[in-house]
C-alpha positions as CSV (number, residue, x, y, z in Angstrom):
1,M,-3.3,-14.2,17.7
2,E,-6.8,-13.4,16.4
3,I,-7.9,-11.7,13.2
4,K,-11.3,-10.2,12.6
5,I,-12.0,-9.0,9.0
6,L,-13.9,-5.7,8.9
7,E,-13.7,-5.1,5.1
8,L,-12.2,-7.1,2.3
9,T,-12.2,-6.3,-1.5
10,E,-9.8,-6.8,-4.3
11,N,-7.7,-3.8,-3.5
12,K,-8.6,-2.9,0.2
13,A,-8.6,-4.7,3.5
14,K,-9.4,-3.6,7.0
15,F,-9.1,-5.9,9.9
16,I,-8.5,-6.1,13.6
17,L,-5.3,-8.0,14.7
18,S,-5.4,-9.0,18.4
19,D,-3.1,-10.5,21.0
20,V,0.2,-9.5,19.3
21,T,2.9,-7.0,20.2
22,P,3.5,-3.7,18.5
23,A,6.8,-5.1,17.2
24,F,4.9,-7.9,15.4
25,A,2.3,-5.6,13.9
26,N,5.0,-3.2,12.7
27,A,7.0,-6.0,11.2
28,L,4.0,-7.1,9.2
29,R,3.4,-3.6,8.0
30,R,7.0,-3.0,7.0
31,I,7.3,-6.3,5.1
32,A,4.0,-5.6,3.2
33,I,5.5,-2.2,2.1
34,S,9.1,-3.1,1.4
35,E,9.6,-6.8,0.8
36,V,6.6,-8.2,-1.1
37,P,7.7,-8.3,-4.7
38,S,5.7,-6.6,-7.5
39,M,6.4,-5.8,-11.2
40,A,7.6,-2.4,-12.5
41,I,9.4,-1.0,-15.5
42,D,13.1,-0.9,-14.7
43,D,14.8,-0.4,-18.1
44,V,13.7,1.9,-20.9
45,F,15.3,2.0,-24.3
46,V,14.2,5.1,-26.2
47,Y,14.5,4.9,-30.0
48,E,12.7,8.1,-30.9
49,N,11.4,11.0,-28.8
50,T,10.4,14.3,-30.3
51,S,8.1,15.3,-27.4
52,V,8.8,18.2,-25.1
53,L,9.8,15.8,-22.3
54,T,13.3,14.4,-21.9
55,D,14.0,10.7,-22.1
56,E,14.8,10.6,-18.4
57,M,11.5,12.2,-17.4
58,I,9.5,9.8,-19.6
59,A,11.4,6.9,-18.1
60,H,10.6,8.1,-14.6
61,R,6.9,8.3,-15.4
62,L,6.9,4.8,-17.0
63,G,8.6,3.4,-13.9
64,L,5.9,4.6,-11.6
65,I,3.0,3.0,-13.6
66,P,1.7,0.1,-11.5
67,L,1.6,-3.2,-13.4
68,K,-0.4,-6.3,-12.9
69,T,1.9,-8.8,-11.3
70,D,2.1,-12.6,-11.7
71,L,4.2,-13.8,-8.8
72,D,3.8,-17.5,-9.9
73,S,5.4,-17.0,-13.3
74,Y,8.3,-14.7,-12.6
75,V,11.2,-14.6,-10.1
76,L,13.3,-11.8,-8.7
77,P,16.3,-11.1,-11.0
78,E,18.8,-11.9,-8.3
79,K,17.2,-15.3,-7.8
80,C,17.0,-16.2,-11.5
81,S,19.4,-18.9,-12.9
82,C,20.1,-16.9,-16.0
83,K,22.4,-14.5,-14.1
84,S,22.1,-12.1,-17.0
85,E,22.1,-8.3,-16.6
86,M,19.4,-8.1,-19.3
87,G,17.4,-10.9,-17.8
88,C,15.4,-13.7,-19.4
89,N,11.8,-14.8,-19.8
90,R,11.7,-15.9,-16.2
91,C,12.8,-12.7,-14.6
92,R,11.7,-9.9,-17.0
93,V,9.0,-9.1,-19.6
94,I,9.4,-6.9,-22.6
95,G,7.0,-4.2,-23.6
96,S,6.9,-1.5,-26.3
97,L,5.3,1.9,-27.0
98,N,5.0,3.4,-30.4
99,V,2.8,6.5,-30.8
100,E,2.7,9.3,-33.3
101,A,0.5,12.4,-33.3
102,E,-0.4,12.7,-37.0
103,D,-3.1,15.4,-37.3
104,G,-3.3,17.2,-33.9
105,R,-2.4,17.0,-30.2
106,K,-2.4,13.5,-28.8
107,T,-2.1,12.2,-25.2
108,V,0.0,9.1,-24.7
109,Y,-1.6,6.9,-22.0
110,S,-0.5,3.8,-20.1
111,G,-2.9,1.8,-22.3
112,D,-0.5,2.4,-25.2
113,L,2.1,0.2,-23.6
114,K,2.0,-3.4,-25.1
115,F,3.7,-6.3,-23.3
116,E,4.7,-9.6,-24.8
117,D,3.0,-11.3,-21.8
118,P,-0.8,-10.4,-21.8
119,E,-0.9,-11.1,-18.1
120,V,1.4,-8.2,-17.4
121,K,-0.2,-4.8,-18.1
122,P,-0.8,-1.5,-16.5
123,V,-3.4,-1.5,-13.7
124,T,-5.3,1.1,-15.6
125,D,-5.1,2.3,-19.2
126,K,-5.8,5.9,-18.3
127,I,-2.5,7.1,-16.8
128,P,-1.2,10.0,-18.9
129,I,2.5,9.8,-19.9
130,V,3.1,12.7,-22.2
131,K,1.2,14.9,-24.7
132,L,2.4,15.0,-28.3
133,E,1.9,17.8,-30.7
134,A,1.2,17.2,-34.4
135,G,4.2,15.5,-36.0
136,Q,5.8,14.4,-32.7
137,R,6.5,10.8,-32.0
138,L,7.5,8.5,-29.1
139,K,9.0,5.1,-29.8
140,L,10.6,3.0,-27.0
141,E,11.0,-0.4,-25.5
142,V,10.7,-1.3,-21.8
143,H,11.8,-4.2,-19.6
144,A,9.7,-4.8,-16.5
145,K,11.1,-6.8,-13.6
146,L,10.1,-8.0,-10.1
147,G,11.5,-5.9,-7.3
148,T,10.8,-4.8,-3.7
149,G,10.0,-1.5,-2.1
150,K,13.3,-1.5,-0.2
151,Q,15.0,-1.1,-3.6
152,H,12.7,1.6,-4.9
153,A,9.3,3.0,-4.2
154,K,8.0,2.0,-7.6
155,W,8.0,-1.6,-6.4
156,Q,5.8,-1.0,-3.4
157,P,2.7,-3.1,-3.9
158,V,0.6,-1.0,-1.4
159,S,-0.5,2.6,-1.5
160,T,-1.6,2.5,2.1
161,C,-0.5,0.1,4.8
162,A,-1.0,1.4,8.3
163,Y,-2.4,0.5,11.7
164,K,-3.6,2.2,14.9
165,Y,-4.1,1.0,18.4
166,M,-7.6,-0.2,19.2
167,P,-9.1,2.6,21.2
168,T,-10.8,2.0,24.6
169,I,-13.2,4.7,25.9
170,E,-14.5,4.8,29.4
171,V,-17.2,7.2,30.5
172,N,-17.7,7.6,34.3
173,K,-21.5,7.8,34.3
174,R,-21.5,8.8,38.0
175,V,-19.5,11.9,37.2
176,C,-20.6,12.7,33.7
177,D,-23.5,15.2,33.6
178,G,-24.2,14.8,29.8
179,C,-23.1,18.4,29.0
180,G,-22.1,17.2,25.5
181,R,-18.9,19.2,25.1
182,C,-17.0,16.0,24.3
183,V,-19.5,15.1,21.7
184,E,-19.1,18.5,20.0
185,A,-15.3,18.4,20.2
186,C,-14.9,14.9,18.7
187,P,-13.9,15.3,15.0
188,K,-14.9,11.7,14.1
189,K,-18.4,11.7,15.7
190,V,-17.4,8.8,18.0
191,L,-19.7,10.0,20.8
192,N,-23.3,10.9,21.3
193,V,-25.6,12.0,24.1
194,E,-28.4,9.6,24.9
195,K,-30.7,9.9,27.9
196,E,-28.5,12.7,29.2
197,K,-25.5,10.4,29.2
198,V,-22.5,10.3,26.9
199,V,-22.2,7.0,25.0
200,V,-19.8,5.5,22.4
201,V,-21.5,5.1,19.0
202,D,-18.5,4.5,16.7
203,L,-15.5,3.2,18.5
204,L,-13.4,2.1,15.4
205,S,-13.4,5.7,14.1
206,C,-11.6,7.0,17.2
207,T,-8.2,8.4,16.3
208,L,-7.0,8.8,20.0
209,C,-6.8,12.6,19.5
210,M,-7.9,13.1,23.1
211,E,-10.0,16.2,22.2
212,C,-12.9,14.8,24.2
213,V,-10.8,14.5,27.3
214,K,-9.3,18.0,26.9
215,V,-12.7,19.8,26.8
216,C,-14.4,17.8,29.7
217,P,-15.2,20.4,32.4
218,K,-14.8,17.8,35.2
219,E,-11.6,17.4,37.2
220,P,-10.5,14.7,36.7
221,P,-12.2,14.3,33.3
222,A,-15.3,12.0,33.3
223,I,-14.0,10.4,30.1
224,K,-10.9,8.3,29.7
225,V,-9.4,7.4,26.3
226,K,-6.4,5.1,25.6
227,G,-5.1,2.7,23.1
228,D,-4.8,-1.1,23.5
229,D,-1.2,-1.9,22.7
230,K,-2.1,-5.6,22.0
231,T,-4.9,-4.9,19.5
232,F,-4.5,-3.1,16.2
233,I,-6.8,-1.9,13.4
234,F,-5.0,-2.4,10.1
235,T,-5.9,-0.7,6.8
236,V,-4.2,-2.0,3.7
237,E,-4.8,-0.7,0.1
238,S,-3.1,-2.2,-3.0
239,T,-1.8,-0.2,-5.9
240,G,-3.7,-2.8,-8.0
241,C,-0.6,-4.7,-9.0
242,L,-1.6,-7.6,-6.6
243,P,-4.8,-8.4,-4.8
244,V,-4.5,-7.1,-1.2
245,K,-5.2,-10.6,0.1
246,R,-2.2,-12.0,-1.8
247,I,0.0,-9.1,-0.4
248,L,-0.9,-10.0,3.1
249,V,-0.4,-13.7,2.6
250,E,3.1,-13.1,1.0
251,A,4.0,-10.7,3.9
252,A,3.1,-13.3,6.4
253,K,5.2,-16.0,4.6
254,I,8.2,-13.7,4.5
255,L,7.8,-12.9,8.2
256,K,7.6,-16.6,9.0
257,D,10.7,-17.4,6.9
258,K,12.6,-14.7,8.7
259,G,11.7,-16.1,12.1
260,E,12.7,-19.6,11.0
261,E,16.0,-18.4,9.7
262,L,16.7,-16.5,12.9
263,S,15.9,-19.6,14.9
264,R,18.2,-21.8,12.8
265,Q,21.1,-19.4,13.2
266,I,20.6,-19.2,16.9
267,K,20.7,-23.0,17.1
268,E,23.9,-23.1,15.1
269,L,25.5,-20.7,17.5
270,G,24.4,-22.7,20.5
């Protein structure tokens, strides 16, 4: 297996994964989406709500606010030794929100949420929750916990996690007359005409749409496009709850553990 990093920032990664099967690539993708833990608000206790939104609607909005996650300080509730339904300091963090519109209309933002652990906070302070008119008030307490995407989408640590086959494009220069129809048809500007011949100028942008092949006037077409089923271009974007690098590392660990557990059970059966 080989990995070539094309782009890596705090919240986005793009890389080429080579010499693996589609099953392996898809397993890594699915684990990153549904099994890497992240923090989200799970319990909401409303003490006062005179806004136009119901308690349930506000709770739903709060649950979807991505929170900065510290995987080293907290554990999943089902793995915590406290075995308490309400949790403890190892498996949940308490936050509060207390806002009143005194003189005029006021928008309540995610930044108004205050948690007892300063390391746990909304990814951004600018997510609107509700608008309050003069005299209206919202007072509540929240409990945030670790969870996984297979339990609920609010625990998915990624906003995008996808891959595509590495495209391969072959132009038969003996047949191609450089008419340029394929260049005009390509929506991603992958091709260009140079010295009366079609050349590939941006291979990674190819989406395998096959438009270039469809418009080629030659029979058979002078251009061939296909995907390499052993090489994949991955794009991963974090919601901001975890650095994208940490998400990928945790996904790889989980996949490794699953493989080792399967191997152990097979040996026991043998």
